Backbone as a ProteinNet text record, in pm:
[ID]
protein_1_A
[PRIMARY]
MPAISRATFAKFAVAAALAWAAPSIASARDNQTFQASNVVLVHGAWADGSSWSEVIARLQAAGLHVTAVQNPLTSLGDSVAETRRVLAQQDGPTLLVAHSWGGTVISQVGTDPKVTGLVYVAARAPDANEDFVALSAKFPAGPVRAGVQTHDGFTTLSEDAFLKHFANGVPHAQAEVLYAEQQPTAATLFTGRTTDAAWHSKPSWYAVSKQDETINPDLERFLAKRMRATTVELDAGHLSLVSHAKEVADLIISAAHGDGQG
[TERTIARY]
275.9	297	272.7	373.6	356.6	202.1	177.4	45.9	122.2	4	52	-20	64.7	44.5	-85.7	-159	-268.4	-174.6	-70.8	-2.5	59.9	113	162.9	52.5	-78.3	-192.3	-232.3	-226.9	-271.8	-183.4	-59	43.9	14	13.3	-31.2	-163.4	-252.5	-411.9	-383.3	-315.6	-293.2	-221.4	-105.4	3.5	-117.6	-192.3	-287.3	-363.5	-423	-509.9	-462.4	-357.1	-273	-237.9	-192.2	-159.2	-301.7	-415.3	-547.5	-570	-557.7	-596.2	-520.6	-385.3	-282.9	-319.5	-353	-399.3	-523.4	-592.1	-715.1	-702.5	-620.5	-561.9	-476	-393.7	-331.1	-445.9	-517.9	-636.4	-714.9	-748.8	-813.5	-767.5	-633.4	-546.9	-528.7	-494.9	-486.6	-596.4	-717.3	-835.9	-912.9	-879.1	-949.8	-1035.5	-1131.6	-1209.7	-1209.3	-1129.1	-1109.7	-1187.8	-1252	-1332.7	-1214.1	-1090.4	-973.8	-864	-831	-720.3	-584	-593.4	-467.3	-455.9	-304.3	-299.8	-165.9	-227.3	-79.4	-106.8	31.3	85	171	119.7	208	243.5	401.1	472.7	464.4	492.3	493	624.7	629	779.3	888.1	971	1114.1	1163.7	1080.9	1062.6	1079.2	1070.7	1053.2	997.1	966.2	873.7	953.7	1054	1143.6	1064.1	1030	927.5	826.3	763.6	675.3	723.2	819.8	891.8	839.7	829.9	780.5	638.1	555.5	403.8	388.9	469.2	462.1	439.6	556.2	571.5	430.4	396	267.6	124.7	149.8	14.4	38.4	147.9	199.8	147.8	220.9	177.9	45.3	-83.6	-218.4	-259.7	-174.3	-234	-252	-197.7	-261	-170.1	-190.3	-78.8	-58.9	85	124.7	181.7	212.2	262.4	308.9	431.1	473.7	491	420.1	443.6	592	686	797.3	759.9	697.9	660.7	734.9	735.1	867.2	862.9	769	795.6	815	796.2	824.6	713.8	605.6	481.5	350.8	267.2	125.8	100.9	118.1	76.3	152.2	276	379.4	384.7	313.3	306.7	165.5	81.9	-41.9	-70.2	37.4	67.8	109.2	243.3	286.9	199.6	119.9	13.5	-70.3	-103	-249.6	-167.5	-35.7	24.5	32.2	57.8	91.9	-42.5	-161.9	-294.5	-353.4	-308.2	-381.9	-315.4	-205.9	-136.5	-200.8	-324.6	-362.5	-473.6	-476.2	-596.4	-726.1	-716.7	-885.2	-889.5	-1002.8	-1037.4	-896.7	-892.5	-768.1	-778.2	-678.6	-706.4	-612.2	-635.1	-530.8	-466.8	-342.7	-311.9	-206.4	-195.3	-92.2	-37.8	67.6	134.5	140.1	131.3	155.9	125	230.6	179.1	104.4	114.1	84.2	-64.9	-130.9	-251.5	-345.9	-256.1	-316.8	-332.7	-242.5	-218.4	-372.2	-383.3	-495.5	-617.4	-640.9	-758.3	-797.6	-684.8	-713.3	-720.2	-652.4	-665.4	-756.1	-812.2	-905.3	-1033.3	-1098.9	-1213.1	-1211.5	-1072.3	-1097.9	-1188.1	-1260.7	-1337.2	-1298.6	-1188.8	-1118.5	-1096.7	-1074	-1054.4	-1175.9	-1125.7	-1279.2	-1239.4	-1154.3	-1127.9	-1001.3	-1017.3	-869.2	-821.5	-699.9	-657	-547.5	-554.3	-474.1	-374.2	-278.3	-180.5	-86.5	-152.2	-94.5	-77.3	-182.9	-172.6	-252.2	-224.2	-326	-444.6	-540.9	-666.3	-728	-685.5	-739.1	-905.3	-967	-1095.9	-1049.5	-1156	-1122.8	-1092.6	-942.1	-947.7	-919.5	-900	-880.6	-734.1	-754.9	-569.2	-532.9	-472.5	-417.6	-335	-267	-157.8	-243.7	-315.1	-424.2	-476.6	-551.7	-589.5	-494.1	-388.9	-253.2	-240.9	-256.2	-198.2	-321.9	-415.7	-522.8	-477.3	-364.6	-312.5	-185.3	-140.3	44.2	122.1	198.9	261.1	402.6	436.6	540.8	668.2	757.7	904.7	1001.4	932.6	981.6	1018.3	919	909.1	1051.5	1102.3	1237.4	1361.3	1315.9	1443	1441.4	1346	1340.7	1440.7	1504.9	1646.2	1604.1	1624.3	1569.4	1710.9	1698.2	1845	1809	1862.7	1793.5	1649.5	1562.2	1412.2	1337.8	1432.4	1403	1412.9	1352.7	1376.4	1434.5	1502.5	1528.1	1511.5	1562.3	1533.6	1656.2	1687.8	1813.9	1812.2	1943.3	1965.2	1906.9	1935.3	1856.9	1702.1	1634.4	1496.2	1456.8	1523.2	1448.2	1488.5	1595.9	1609	1534.7	1509.4	1468.5	1295.9	1265.9	1096.6	1021.2	1086.3	1016	1026	1121	1118.3	1083.9	1027.2	1036.7	953.2	993.9	944.4	1016.1	1098.3	1180.6	1312.3	1358.2	1486.3	1602.9	1681.5	1787.6	1860	1901.3	1986.4	1906.3	1782.1	1646.2	1643.4	1632.9	1607.1	1704.7	1839.5	1951.3	1943.7	1916.2	1908.3	1810.2	1669	1551.2	1623.5	1709.2	1773.6	1833.2	1946.3	1998.4	1949.2	1811	1739.8	1651.1	1640.9	1523.1	1538.3	1433	1401.2	1376.4	1474.9	1443.6	1308.3	1233.3	1109.5	1089	1014.1	993.1	961.1	997.8	962.6	822.8	777.2	639.9	515.2	566.3	472.2	379.9	401.8	289.3	168.2	175.9	107.7	3	36.6	-48.2	-210.4	-287.9	-444.9	-506	-563.9	-652.8	-788.6	-834.6	-971	-1038.9	-1008.2	-1120.7	-1073.8	-1190.5	-1166.3	-1231.6	-1159.2	-1229.8	-1302.9	-1254.9	-1302.5	-1466.2	-1502.6	-1662.6	-1719.5	-1672.8	-1743.9	-1701.8	-1586.3	-1503.4	-1498.9	-1533.7	-1482.7	-1357.5	-1331.6	-1214.6	-1174.7	-1061.8	-976.3	-852.6	-866.7	-741.1	-686.9	-528.2	-466.9	-402.1	-448	-393.3	-260.2	-159.1	-44.3	-51.7	-79.2	-77.4	40.2	155	252.2	365.6	269.5	336.6	368.9	506.9	557.4	589.2	510.5	551.7	360.9	274	151.4	86.9	13	-50.3	-158.8	-140	-255	-377.9	-415.1	-573	-603	-503.4	-536.5	-581.1	-486.6	-533.5	-700.2	-695.2	-845.2	-952.1	-907.2	-1008.2	-1041.5	-944.9	-939.5	-1031.2	-965.7	-1053.5	-1193.6	-1244.1	-1371.8	-1434.9	-1375.4	-1441.6	-1490.2	-1413.8	-1429.5	-1518.9	-1565	-1611.8	-1552	-1408.5	-1343	-1356.4	-1330.9	-1310.9	-1157.2	-1135	-1036.5	-990.4	-878.9	-764	-650.3	-624.9	-523	-417.1	-272.8	-158	-82.9	-27.3	79.8	216	205.3	336.9	354.7	476.4	528.2	480.4	521.8	498.3	502.7	611	647.6	591.5	466.2	412.6	389.4	417.3	420.8	559.2	636.9	786.4	777.7	741.7	751.3	631.4	529.5	390.9	350.5	428.3	392.8	288.8	303.1	178.8	44.6	3.8	-110.8	-160.6	-39.3	-88.4	-126.3	-64	-65.6	-222.4	-250.4	-387.1	-500.6	-491.4	-572	-592.4	-492.5	-501.3	-601.3	-550.6	-604.2	-777.2	-818.2	-924	-1018.4	-925.4	-974.3	-1023.6	-897.2	-950.8	-1022.1	-1075.2	-1203.9	-1314.7	-1310.8	-1418.4	-1506.9	-1398.4	-1481.1	-1480.2	-1588	-1614.8	-1663.7	-1718.1	-1783.9	-1940.9	-1951.5	-2078.6	-2206.3
-5717.7	-5582	-5619.6	-5582.8	-5600.3	-5537.5	-5605.3	-5517.8	-5434.5	-5321.7	-5201.6	-5225.2	-5203.5	-5206.7	-5092.5	-5132.8	-5020.8	-4909.4	-4932	-4813.7	-4713.8	-4782.7	-4697.8	-4637.6	-4706.2	-4666.5	-4527.4	-4524.5	-4416.8	-4296.4	-4309.3	-4232.1	-4146	-4243	-4171.7	-4090.5	-4153.4	-4097.8	-3941.7	-3928.7	-3813.8	-3726.3	-3769.6	-3665	-3598.6	-3698.4	-3651.1	-3549.8	-3576.5	-3473.2	-3320.7	-3338.9	-3216.1	-3152.3	-3207	-3169.4	-3087.4	-3154.3	-3099.3	-2974	-2967.1	-2878.5	-2753	-2768.1	-2647	-2523.8	-2551.6	-2444.1	-2349.7	-2427.4	-2405	-2295	-2346.5	-2306.3	-2153.4	-2144.8	-2051.7	-1941.3	-1986.8	-1897.9	-1813.3	-1941.2	-1845	-1733.7	-1772.8	-1674.7	-1534.8	-1572.9	-1445.5	-1382.6	-1441.7	-1363	-1344.7	-1312.1	-1283.8	-1160.3	-1133.9	-1041.2	-926.8	-835	-712.5	-591.2	-560	-410.2	-299	-300.8	-258.7	-317.8	-318.5	-395.7	-337.4	-173.1	-114.8	-104.7	-79.6	-31	65.1	192.6	283.1	305.5	274.1	288.4	421	475.1	589	563.6	593.9	581	728.8	708.2	785.7	871.4	934.7	1017	912.9	972.6	909.1	784.6	773.8	627.1	662.6	572.7	587.3	439.1	459.9	352.8	204.8	179.8	59.7	7.2	73.8	11.5	-90.6	-59.4	-145.5	-246.5	-299	-404.8	-526.2	-585	-731.7	-746.7	-623.7	-603.5	-600	-517.9	-539.5	-637.7	-732.5	-864.1	-980.1	-968	-1050.5	-996	-877	-802.4	-838.9	-825.8	-880.6	-997.4	-1093.8	-1252.9	-1273.3	-1187.6	-1203.8	-1144.7	-1079.2	-1041.4	-877.2	-832.1	-661.8	-602.8	-470.4	-371.9	-270.3	-259.7	-202.6	-61.1	42.2	133.2	210.3	219.5	296.6	450.8	510.9	671.5	706.4	782.5	826.8	941.2	939.9	1066	1197.5	1293.4	1365.3	1430	1432.7	1475.2	1595.2	1684.1	1846.9	1932.9	1879.9	1945.5	1873.6	1909.5	1833.4	1846.5	1965.6	1981.6	1914.6	1920.1	1833.5	1698.3	1652.5	1490.7	1466.6	1537	1531.2	1526.3	1632.1	1658.6	1509.4	1475.6	1358	1231.1	1184.3	1108.4	1102.7	1243	1273.8	1215	1267.2	1225.7	1072.6	1022.9	876.3	786.1	878.3	821.5	809.7	925.5	964.6	871.3	799.5	710.4	573.3	529.3	409.4	398.2	291.5	239.9	228.2	236.8	215.8	219.1	149.1	156.3	105.4	215.8	209.2	223.1	132.9	144.7	228.3	315.2	446.5	303.6	308.4	249.5	325.5	368.8	446.3	400.9	447.9	394.5	533.6	542.2	651.2	761.6	883.3	1007.5	1008.8	914	915.8	923.7	856.2	855.7	982.1	1077.2	1217.5	1247.2	1202.6	1232.5	1153.6	1024.8	949	999.1	1063.7	1130.4	1222	1306.3	1435.8	1365.3	1289.1	1243.1	1163.4	1088	955.4	998.1	1129.5	1170	1170.9	1134.8	1119.7	984.9	997.4	913.6	777.2	777.1	640	544.4	627.2	543.1	488.5	368.4	251.6	263.6	284.9	239.5	275.5	306.8	320.8	225.6	202.9	126.5	216.1	183.2	269.8	187.5	183.5	93.6	162.3	139.2	255.6	394.7	424.1	583	703.5	791.2	919.3	904.1	959.5	960.6	1079.6	1217.9	1350.6	1352	1436.3	1501.3	1604.1	1686.7	1804.3	1912	1966.9	2094.4	2061.8	1962	1909.1	1946.4	1978.4	2000.3	1880.7	1802	1663.8	1650	1740.6	1745.5	1783.5	1868.8	1868.6	1725.6	1656.7	1543.2	1454.1	1415.3	1323.3	1333.9	1499.6	1543.9	1463.7	1423.8	1340.9	1221.9	1168.1	996.5	1021.5	962.3	976.6	944.6	1010	994.1	883.6	806.2	703.4	761.7	666.9	710.2	790.2	744	808.1	918.2	992.9	1164.9	1231.4	1169.1	1219.7	1180.9	1106	1080.9	1172.3	1270.5	1363.9	1460.2	1468.3	1526.1	1666	1808	1892.3	1953	1961	2010.6	2096.1	2227.8	2299	2285.3	2292.5	2262.9	2137.1	2025	1896.2	1805.7	1707.1	1618.1	1485.1	1406.4	1260.2	1206	1093.6	1015.4	973.5	967.1	919.1	774.7	720.1	592.2	499	541.2	492	439.5	575.2	590.9	529.5	526.7	434	304.9	249.2	95.1	45.5	121.5	49.8	72.1	195.3	218.4	241.6	313.9	326.6	190.5	104.5	-22.9	-148.3	-116.7	-225.9	-348.6	-458.9	-580.4	-612.6	-538.2	-573.8	-605.6	-708.1	-801	-652.5	-684	-565.7	-531.4	-630.2	-578.8	-545.7	-578	-511.9	-365.7	-365.5	-207.4	-92.8	-188.1	-82	-41.9	-138.2	-101.9	4	8.1	110.3	230.5	236.4	353.4	435.8	362.1	407.9	490	414.9	475.5	578.6	636.3	716.3	819.6	885.4	1008.3	1140.3	1236.4	1348.4	1421	1453.4	1519.1	1665.4	1735.7	1876.3	1889.2	1956.7	2016.9	2049.3	2120.7	2156.1	2072.2	1945.1	1852.3	1832.5	1802	1723	1827.4	1973.1	2046.7	2096.6	2042.5	2061.7	1996	2064.8	2011.3	1997.5	1884.8	1869.9	1929	1937.8	2017	1916.5	1783.9	1684.3	1562.8	1478.9	1356.7	1218.3	1182	1086.4	975.9	942.4	829.6	845.3	975.5	992.9	937	917.8	868.3	712.8	710.2	559.8	455.2	348.1	228.3	230.9	214.8	199.3	73.1	28.8	-64.7	-17.4	-72.9	-11.9	-132.8	-125.1	-232.2	-159.4	-198.5	-133.6	-204.5	-133.7	-196.5	-182.5	-308.7	-297.6	-280.1	-263.7	-268.4	-146.3	-65.1	85.9	154.4	222.5	310.2	453.9	483.8	610.6	656.2	574.1	659.3	556	600.3	535.5	446.5	321.2	234.5	249.1	346.4	377	475.5	547.2	661.2	583.2	512.4	429.9	345.8	306.2	250.3	337.9	475.6	562.2	606.5	606.9	681.7	560.2	433.3	311.5	336.2	338.6	343.2	441.2	559.8	716.2	683.2	602.4	610.3	466.3	418.3	279.8	185.4	182.5	87.3	-68.8	-145.9	-292.1	-302.8	-341.7	-298.2	-460	-476.7	-582.4	-502.5	-617.2	-568.3	-663.2	-614.9	-664.4	-671.4	-794.9	-769.3	-743.5	-603.7	-542.5	-399.5	-349.8	-222.2	-128.7	-5.5	70.4	37.4	-30	-84.4	-218.4	-247	-352.6	-393.9	-292.8	-323.7	-394	-390.4	-475.9	-632.5	-590	-711.5	-793.3	-755.4	-833.2	-830.2	-826.4	-785.2	-899.3	-1010.2	-1112.9	-1070.8	-1034.2	-1006.1	-850.7	-765.3	-639.6	-671.6	-725.7	-759.5	-827.8	-915.5	-996.7	-907.3	-797.8	-703	-607.6	-597.3	-492.5	-557.4	-699.1	-796.9	-804.4	-824.6	-834.2	-685.3	-580.1	-466	-429.4	-495.7	-477.8	-556.3	-683.8	-741.7	-668.9	-576.8	-511.6	-600	-695	-757.9	-648.3	-687	-621.9	-498.9	-450.5	-300.7	-323.1	-234.3	-239.5	-211.3
-2613.7	-2533.9	-2388.2	-2304.3	-2178	-2117.9	-1994.2	-1945.4	-1870.5	-1848.3	-1786.9	-1641.8	-1541.6	-1391.1	-1365.3	-1264.7	-1223	-1154.2	-1095.1	-1043.9	-1171.3	-1258.3	-1395	-1422.1	-1474.2	-1535.7	-1462.4	-1309.6	-1250.1	-1271.4	-1254.9	-1293.5	-1427.5	-1516.2	-1664.9	-1658.6	-1601.8	-1588.1	-1502.9	-1399	-1331.4	-1415.9	-1478	-1578.9	-1699.4	-1739	-1878	-1777.2	-1658.6	-1606.7	-1602.4	-1524.3	-1494.4	-1634.2	-1750.6	-1873.5	-1925.6	-1885.5	-1972.7	-1882.5	-1741.6	-1646	-1670.7	-1688	-1689	-1763.8	-1883.2	-1972.4	-1918.3	-1861.1	-1798.8	-1653.9	-1573	-1447.7	-1502.7	-1609.1	-1636.8	-1705.6	-1778.8	-1832.3	-1728	-1610.1	-1532.1	-1444	-1424	-1344	-1442.7	-1588.7	-1649	-1684	-1675	-1734.8	-1592.1	-1456.2	-1357.5	-1377.8	-1326.2	-1340.1	-1229.2	-1257.4	-1140.5	-1187.7	-1092.3	-1114.2	-1153.2	-1081.7	-1119.3	-1166.9	-1294	-1316.3	-1291.7	-1297.9	-1279.2	-1129.3	-1045.4	-932.6	-928.5	-868.5	-868.5	-692.6	-690.7	-536.9	-513.7	-389.5	-354.6	-198.6	-223.7	-114.9	15	120.2	215	219.6	362.6	389.1	419.1	398.9	427.4	340.4	229.1	164.6	6.7	-75.3	-246.4	-284.7	-411.6	-461.4	-443.9	-411.4	-399	-284.3	-172.2	-52.9	-97.8	-209.1	-250.4	-312.5	-334	-445	-425.7	-282.1	-277.8	-298.7	-255.7	-289	-436.8	-528	-673.4	-726.2	-689.2	-738.7	-733	-610.2	-588.6	-661.6	-668.7	-761.8	-894.3	-925.3	-1100.5	-1096.6	-1017.6	-1049.8	-1045.4	-998.8	-971.7	-1105.7	-1233.4	-1334.2	-1316.6	-1218.1	-1211.7	-1298	-1336.1	-1400.9	-1287.1	-1251.1	-1114.3	-1177.4	-1094.5	-1123.7	-969	-939	-831.7	-843.3	-778	-809.7	-730.8	-803.1	-715.3	-675.7	-538.7	-496.8	-452.9	-482.9	-457.3	-328.2	-232.8	-112.8	-65.8	-162.9	-149.3	-140.1	-156.7	-122.9	-126.4	-82.4	-92.1	-266.2	-322.8	-461.3	-536.9	-535.5	-601.6	-607.3	-489.6	-451.6	-546.9	-523.2	-619.8	-739.8	-801.3	-968.8	-1001.7	-921.6	-976.4	-991.8	-877.9	-887.5	-989.2	-1028.1	-1099.1	-1225.3	-1275	-1426.5	-1424.4	-1323.7	-1334.8	-1359.9	-1274.5	-1299.2	-1452.5	-1508.3	-1602.4	-1724.7	-1696.6	-1814.2	-1785.9	-1718.8	-1667.8	-1792.7	-1816.3	-1916.5	-1921.7	-1762	-1739.2	-1580	-1512.8	-1392.1	-1307.6	-1204.4	-1112.8	-996.2	-889.9	-753.8	-724.6	-604.8	-540	-424.2	-391.6	-277.6	-225.9	-54.5	-30.3	122.1	156.5	284.3	336.5	476.1	575.1	514.6	492.9	450.6	282.6	219.7	91.2	99	214.4	198.7	208	251.1	202.2	62.2	2.1	-131.6	-194	-194.6	-240.8	-196.4	-97.7	-54.4	-138.6	-205.9	-282.3	-412.7	-484.5	-604	-643.1	-529.5	-541.8	-592.8	-595.5	-652.8	-826.4	-869.9	-1032.5	-1064.7	-1190.9	-1196.5	-1240.8	-1305.1	-1329.4	-1195.5	-1064.1	-928.9	-930.3	-862.9	-838.6	-683.2	-630.5	-470.6	-402.8	-293	-224.1	-116.7	-92.1	-21.7	65.9	210.5	294.6	393.5	377.2	443.2	541.9	676.7	781.7	751.1	690	601.9	692.4	664.4	689.3	604.6	654	587.6	603.9	570	644.6	568	640.7	594.3	493.2	418.6	336.2	464.6	428.3	495.5	650.5	677.7	804.8	836.6	974.1	1028.6	1080.4	1028.6	1062	1166.2	1176.6	1255.9	1414.5	1432.2	1543	1573.7	1484.4	1511.1	1545.6	1499.5	1535.1	1680.1	1726.4	1874.1	1953.6	1918.5	2039.7	2048.6	1967.2	1987.3	2012.9	2139	2183.5	2033.8	2028.5	1944.1	1939.8	1809.4	1860.2	1859.7	1915.8	1929.7	1780.2	1695.7	1554.9	1557.5	1623.7	1613.1	1674.8	1782.4	1850.2	1764	1652.4	1547.8	1408.4	1430.5	1315.3	1314.3	1193.8	1181.6	1080.9	1089.2	998.6	934.7	815	731.6	637.2	595.6	510.7	452.4	566.2	515.8	481	501.9	478.4	619.4	587.8	739.6	686	800.5	751.9	889.2	897.2	1023.1	1079.1	1199.6	1230	1201.7	1191.1	1186.6	1313.4	1419.6	1542.9	1515.4	1525.2	1485.8	1410.2	1260.6	1141	1157.4	1228.2	1223	1335.6	1442.3	1613.6	1559	1523.9	1512.7	1394.7	1289.4	1145	1096.5	1090.1	1025.4	1132.3	1259.6	1338.1	1279.5	1294.8	1247	1110.5	1046.2	923.7	960.6	894.4	936.3	910.4	1007.9	1020.3	879.4	830.9	698.4	587.7	562.1	486.5	555.6	659.2	727.2	701.8	696.2	657.4	522.1	428.7	285.9	307.6	333.1	334	407.3	506	555.9	462.5	374.9	305.5	185.8	127.9	32.9	63.7	198.9	261.8	173.2	131.9	75.4	156.3	154.8	229.5	213.8	324.6	321.7	372.9	273.1	306.5	440.7	558.1	668.8	678.7	558.8	572.1	525.5	461.8	399.8	517.3	637.9	711.7	709	678.9	709.5	609.7	501.8	385.2	394.6	351.6	380.8	236	233.9	121.4	79.6	-27.8	-43.8	-41.6	-87.1	-115.9	-11.2	10.6	86.6	-28.8	-86.5	-192.9	-108.7	27.5	97.8	119	100.2	129.9	33.1	-107.8	-208.9	-273.3	-261.1	-304.7	-210.2	-232.8	-153.9	-82.8	54.4	110.5	161.5	195.8	263.7	350.2	451.8	573	625.9	624.3	695.6	804.9	940.3	1040.9	1087.6	1141.3	1192.1	1352.7	1389.1	1544.5	1631.2	1553.6	1629.9	1588.1	1501.1	1463	1576	1538.6	1639.1	1562.8	1446.2	1353.2	1380.6	1330.6	1348.9	1432.1	1553.3	1654.3	1606.5	1623.1	1598.6	1621.1	1694.2	1746.3	1657.9	1619.4	1508.7	1384.9	1367.1	1236.6	1244.7	1350.9	1364.4	1341.9	1407.9	1395.5	1282.6	1160.1	1057.3	991.1	995.3	944.2	965.8	1069.9	1106.3	1065.3	1069.4	1012	847.8	787.2	631.5	619	722.2	705	619.2	625	528.2	553.3	486.3	495.3	577.1	677.2	758.6	794.6	799.2	854.2	941.1	1038.8	1163.2	1106	1128.3	1082.4	1206.1	1277.2	1340.4	1320.4	1273.5	1211.5	1266.7	1227.3	1228	1127	1111.3	1042.2	897.5	877	723	720.1	712.1	687.9	545.9	460.7	313.1	272.7	362.3	351.4	450.9	582.9	654	639.4	605.8	576.4	424.3	345.3	171.7	134.6	154.7	138.4	186.8	307.5	357	282.2	275.7	201.6	41.7	9.7	-131.2	-146.3	-74.1	-72.6	-61.4	68.6	64.9	-65.4	-162.5	-253.3	-346.9	-372.6	-468.8	-427.6	-311.9	-281.3	-299.2	-284.8	-332.8	-469.5	-540.3	-679.4	-753	-677.1	-719.3	-661.8	-577.9	-500.7	-396.3	-345.3	-224.9	-89.5	-22	100	89.2	-34.5	-87.2	-33.3	35.5	86.4	-3.3
[MASK]
++++++++++++++++++++++++++++++++++++++++++++++++++++++++++++++++++++++++++++++++++++++++++++++++++++++++++++++++++++++++++++++++++++++++++++++++++++++++++++++++++++++++++++++++++++++++++++++++++++++++++++++++++++++++++++++++++++++++++++++++++++++++++++++++++++++

């Protein structure tokens, strides 16, 4: 029988080690310990659940069970009811995550005992019964506001405002798809007030978008500081969940583990 060279032996040894380790690696990933194994995602105005697509794929790869709410955007009450319906279907501890106006919804719904924490992505985070419109007025508005168009009691964004300012930082072709998918939003939606502010009692995480032209980044920083959230700052526009899906997913995974809780 011919002798086996040292190099060939080394190759066999490495292959054997990898074959032995592979099941352990897969098992470790599949059996990660999450404080919340379920994630419920709530989109904001002028969007739908598909805006979370790239984040969802990363969360699922990490072993999390994910559901994106199809937020009706007709009223705060309707959006809260739909999110509660989805939350009720979760089989255990759940992390609520919101983008933009969706932060209003999870601030209300997040008091549910099933919710372990809240993640805000360039999102509103009103206090109970707070006039958030008045609060926002203390921070200079971004250029998106000039592109709001109202038809029959619902608003949409003009193509120019959507592509240049709402989706700044998103590749143009992808931004055009998101523009075509934008969901009309009730003109009265933004004046709705919550009766609860779950971030007072639940651990919170916040992703600030430093290049946001929809919500003033300084307002986002104010909200994150007020709720004492574990905070990251992304060099992103308002749609960081699209342009920086990996970083947003990493923050959500960290929150599902309970990392950064005081």
